[in-house]
C-alpha positions as CSV (number, residue, x, y, z in Angstrom):
1,M,-18.7,-7.0,3.0
2,T,-15.6,-6.0,1.0
3,D,-12.0,-7.1,1.3
4,S,-9.7,-4.5,2.7
5,L,-6.1,-3.9,3.8
6,E,-4.8,-1.1,6.0
7,I,-1.2,0.0,6.0
8,I,0.0,2.4,8.6
9,L,3.1,4.5,8.0
10,R,4.8,6.1,11.0
11,K,8.1,8.0,10.9
12,G,8.1,9.7,14.3
13,P,6.6,12.5,16.4
14,A,7.8,15.2,13.9
15,S,5.8,13.7,11.0
16,P,2.1,12.8,10.9
17,D,1.0,9.1,10.7
18,V,-0.4,8.0,7.4
19,L,-3.1,5.4,7.0
20,I,-3.6,3.9,3.5
21,E,-6.7,1.8,3.2
22,L,-7.3,-0.3,0.1
23,S,-10.8,-1.8,-0.4
24,N,-12.3,-4.1,-3.0
25,L,-9.0,-6.0,-3.3
26,H,-8.2,-7.7,-6.6
27,Y,-4.6,-8.8,-6.0
28,I,-2.3,-8.9,-3.0
29,S,1.2,-10.3,-2.6
30,V,3.5,-9.8,0.4
31,S,7.0,-11.2,0.8
32,K,9.1,-10.9,3.9
33,P,12.5,-12.6,4.4
34,P,12.7,-14.5,7.7
35,E,15.8,-12.6,8.9
36,I,13.9,-9.2,9.0
37,S,12.7,-8.4,12.5
38,G,11.5,-4.8,11.9
39,C,9.8,-3.2,9.0
40,F,10.8,-0.2,7.0
41,I,10.2,1.1,3.5
42,D,12.7,2.0,0.8
43,A,10.1,3.2,-1.7
44,I,6.3,3.4,-2.0
45,S,4.2,4.2,-5.1
46,L,0.6,4.4,-6.0
47,I,-0.2,3.9,-9.7
48,H,-3.6,4.4,-11.4
49,L,-4.6,1.5,-13.7
50,P,-7.4,2.9,-15.8
51,K,-10.2,0.9,-17.4
52,T,-9.0,1.3,-21.0
53,P,-7.9,-1.2,-23.6
54,R,-4.3,0.3,-23.5
55,P,-1.6,-1.6,-21.7
56,W,-1.0,-0.9,-18.0
57,P,2.3,0.6,-16.9
58,G,5.3,-1.4,-15.8
59,D,4.7,-5.0,-14.9
60,A,1.2,-4.6,-13.7
61,A,-0.2,-6.7,-16.5
62,G,1.7,-9.7,-15.2
63,R,0.0,-9.4,-11.8
64,V,-3.7,-9.2,-12.6
65,R,-5.2,-10.7,-15.7
66,R,-7.2,-8.0,-17.5
67,C,-10.8,-8.9,-18.3
68,D,-13.9,-7.1,-19.5
69,G,-15.5,-6.9,-16.0
70,L,-12.4,-5.5,-14.3
71,P,-12.9,-1.9,-13.0
72,E,-10.2,0.8,-12.9
73,L,-7.7,-0.1,-10.2
74,A,-5.0,1.5,-8.0
75,W,-1.7,-0.4,-7.6
76,L,0.2,0.1,-4.4
77,R,3.8,-1.0,-4.4
78,V,5.9,-1.1,-1.2
79,L,9.6,-1.9,-1.7
80,G,12.1,-2.7,1.0
81,P,13.2,-5.8,2.9
82,T,9.4,-6.5,3.1
83,E,7.7,-6.0,-0.3
84,A,4.0,-5.7,-1.1
85,D,1.9,-5.3,-4.2
86,V,-1.7,-4.6,-3.8
87,M,-4.4,-3.8,-6.4
88,A,-7.7,-2.5,-5.3
89,S,-10.6,-0.5,-6.7
90,I,-10.9,1.9,-3.7
91,V,-8.0,3.8,-2.0
92,T,-8.4,6.0,1.0
93,V,-5.4,8.0,2.5
94,C,-5.7,9.7,5.8
95,T,-3.1,11.6,7.8
96,A,-3.1,12.5,11.5
97,V,-0.8,13.6,14.3
98,S,0.0,10.6,16.3
99,D,-1.6,10.3,19.7
100,D,0.6,7.3,20.5
101,K,2.7,8.1,23.7
102,A,5.7,6.1,22.3
103,S,5.8,8.3,19.2
104,T,5.8,11.5,21.1
105,D,8.3,10.5,23.9
106,T,11.4,12.6,23.4
107,T,13.4,11.1,26.3
108,R,14.7,8.3,24.2
């Protein structure tokens, strides 16, 4: 069994839903201020962290200690009122038209 995290991004009926699944987690950090009732995203990025002796980009080095047995990783950053940093060795991204009635209801 592997650790995994799923993030679902939904904009509305005109855009497809996006599912980001991260497996074989090596690091996860989520912060959410108590006054936030909903969730939205200001920015999202996915950065490849190769298995090389060169330094990782940005402040990734401060999040996961690099060691000999560490595989190449993907670093997902979600920025907004709720922020998340996740590093995993497997990333799967899927898109699909939403079948959720609430997302296709145009009477609102």
